[in-house]
N, C-alpha and C positions, 0 to 999 in steps of 0.2 A: 625064689621070689623074684630076683633080677631077670631070670629067663622068662617068667610069666609076663612081666611087665613088657619086656621086648616083644614077646609074641603078640600081646594086645595092641602094641603100637604098630606092629607090622600088619596085623589083620585090619586095623583102622585105615592104614594106607591102602591096602588092597580094596577094601569096600568103597573107599571114597574116590580113589583115582581110576581104577579100571572101568566102572560103569560110566564114569563121566566121559572118558575117552570114547567109549562105545557110543554114548549119546550124541556126542559132538560129531562123530563120523556119520551117524544117522541123519543128523540135522543138516549136515554139509550135502550129503547125497540127496536129501529131500529138496534142498534149494538149487541144486545143480540143474541147469537147463542146457540142453543141446541147442546150439544156435544153428538154424537151418542154413543150407548153402545159399539160399535166396533170402537175405536179410538186409535190413538198412540199419546202420548204426548211427549213433550220435556221439561225437567225441568233442570235449571241451579241454583246451589246453590254458592252464593259468599262465599269467605273466611270469611269476616265480613262485617259489615255495614259501615265501613270507605269508604270515597269517592273514593280513589284509587281502592279498592276492588270492589266497585259496578260498577266503570267505566270499570274495567277489565271484570266483568261479562257481561256487555252490549257489549263489543267488541267480546267476545267469542260467545254471542248470535247472533250477526251480521254474523260473519263468519261462524259459523256452520249452522245457518238457511239458509243462502244464498245457501250453497251446498245442504242440504238436501231437500229444497224446489224444486230444479231442479229434484232431483231424483223422488220424489212422484207426481209431478204436474199432470202427464198424467195417473197416476194409477188409475184403477177402482176397484181393490179388495184389501182388507186388507192383505190377504195372500201374494200377490206380494209385498206390502209395507213392511211387516215383513221380507220377503226373502232379499230384497235390504238392509234393515237396518242391518240385522245380518251379512251379507257378507261384508258390508261396514264400520262396526264399527272400524276396524283399521284406516280407512280414517278419521273418526270423531276425533279419538284420535290424529291423526297427525295434524288436523286443530287446536285443542286446544293447542297442543305442539307449533305450529308455532305462534299462536296468543300470548301466553305467552312470547315465545322468542323475538318476535317482540316488545313487550312492556317491554323487558328487565326485566322480573319478573322471579324469580327462585322460583317456587311454585309447590308443589305436586298437582296431579289431578287424578281423576278417571272418566272413562266413562263406564257406565253400561247400559244394556238393559235387561228388564223383565217385567213381568206382576204384580209385587208386589212393585212398586215404590209409597211410601207414598206422599200424597198431603194434605195440609191443606185446611179448608174450605175457600172459597173465595167468598166475597160479591161484586157483579158487578153491580153497580146501585141498582135496587130492586130485582135482581136475585141472588140466592145462588148456587154455585158450591159446593156440598158437599164433605167433606173430605173423604179420603179412599185410598185404594191401586189400582193403575191403570197401564195399560201398558204403559211404557214410556221409553225414553232414559234419563238417569240421569247423569248430568255432576256436579261433585262436585270439586270446587276449594278450595285448601288448606283445611282448617277444615271444611268448608261448613257450618259455623255459622252465615252467612249473609242472608239477604233477597234473596228470590228466584224470578226467572222469568220463566214463562211457557207459552207454547201455545199448540195447537193441530197440530201435523205434518200431520196426515192422519185421515180423510180427510183434506186437507190443509186448516187450519184456522189461520195460524200464522199471517195474516194480522191484526188480532185482538189481542190487548194486553191484554189478561186476567188479567195480573199482575196489571193493573191500578186500579183493584177493591181493596176493603179493605180486608186484610188478617184477618181472625178470628181465632186467636190463643187460645189456651186453657187459660181460665182466662181473656180474653180480649173481651168476648162476650158483655159486658155492654158498651163498647167503641163504638161499631157500631152505626152509625147515626140512630136515631129513626125516621121512616117515619112519625110519629104522630107530630114531631116537625114543620114541614111546616104547617099542619092543625092548630096548635095552634097559629102560626104567623097570619095566615088568619084570625082566630077568633078574635085575639086581634085587628086587624085592623077593622074588621066589628063592634066590640064592641065600638071602638072609635067613629066611624061614628054614631052609635046608640045614644051615649051620646050627641054628638054635636046637633043632630036633635031633642032630646027630652027635 
């Protein structure tokens, strides 16, 4: 009777855990986007990782992204997108200023556009977006020492939150989730079943 109970528990684990892992992998693959070589990103650095600073970063993100998305949504060439962004950079600065003012925050900020904006490595599911310098608008709030948020403005991919992935900062590489871990759990369950039936 005890063995049957253990078999039922083990089968329940198999039924509930294994398909979930496969669904998660499928969902991550579905959400994965290859960023074209010619792309313009938006990166926003928060002043710190404090809750208020992170909330302010998200508000700046929403306000700036809502405006820029309208500019670039019908564009078909990166040259046109570059020209729009260059000429409208003062508008982006004004949006950031208004957002800080409406939040009653007296904080310095910078808005820059260039092809040498540094991005950290980002692990998004099982895909890695490598670190490097990319063409982007960089908004730095205060000291810019907090977690960042980024997306791709052109072609418009800001509906995907690339920052949902895991940042791989220098010295943190071994903290990234090991894809072998799930296989070890599956192996453990199969090993348990094997012991019960032998």
